[in-house]
C-alpha positions as CSV (number, residue, x, y, z in Angstrom):
1,M,129.8,-21.9,4.8
2,S,132.8,-24.7,5.4
3,K,135.5,-24.0,7.7
4,E,138.2,-24.5,5.2
5,K,135.9,-21.4,3.2
6,L,136.1,-19.3,6.1
7,A,139.8,-19.9,6.8
8,Q,140.3,-18.0,3.1
9,Y,138.8,-15.0,4.2
10,D,140.6,-12.0,6.3
11,Y,138.3,-10.0,8.4
12,D,139.0,-6.9,10.7
13,V,136.0,-8.2,13.1
14,I,134.6,-11.3,13.8
15,I,131.4,-11.4,16.5
16,I,130.2,-14.3,18.0
17,G,126.6,-14.1,18.9
18,G,123.3,-12.6,16.9
19,G,121.5,-10.9,19.7
20,P,121.3,-7.7,20.0
21,A,124.8,-7.0,20.9
22,G,125.9,-9.2,18.2
23,Y,124.0,-7.3,15.8
24,T,124.6,-3.6,17.0
25,A,128.3,-4.4,17.3
26,G,128.1,-5.6,13.6
27,I,126.3,-2.7,12.5
28,Y,129.0,-0.3,13.9
29,A,131.9,-2.4,12.4
30,A,130.4,-2.3,8.8
31,R,129.4,1.7,9.3
32,A,133.3,2.0,10.6
33,G,134.2,0.3,7.2
34,L,135.5,-2.9,8.7
35,K,135.1,-6.4,7.3
36,T,132.7,-7.9,9.4
37,L,131.9,-11.7,10.2
38,L,128.8,-12.3,12.5
39,V,128.9,-16.0,13.6
40,E,125.5,-17.7,15.5
41,G,125.5,-20.9,16.6
42,A,121.5,-21.3,16.5
43,A,119.4,-21.9,13.2
44,T,117.9,-18.8,13.9
45,V,119.2,-15.7,14.9
46,S,117.7,-14.2,18.3
47,Q,113.8,-13.3,17.8
48,I,114.4,-10.8,15.4
49,T,113.3,-13.4,13.0
50,I,110.1,-13.9,14.3
51,T,108.8,-10.6,15.5
52,D,106.1,-8.9,14.0
53,L,107.1,-5.6,15.3
54,I,110.5,-4.2,15.8
55,E,111.1,-1.0,17.7
56,N,114.1,0.9,18.9
57,Y,116.2,-2.2,17.2
58,P,119.4,-1.1,16.1
59,G,119.8,-0.3,12.3
60,I,115.8,0.2,12.4
61,P,114.0,3.5,12.7
């Protein structure tokens, strides 16, 4: 999304970083009903995108 397009939106919470802490913050902010934006600079978002088995990851039973 372009910077100009992002500037048109209002967010309650902006989270920088898509690692475990960023995901956790995003989950809790969204559950609280806040408009949330998570920004990650890498092409992939942490190792969650290439993992076969996920245990005890926020939001996944």
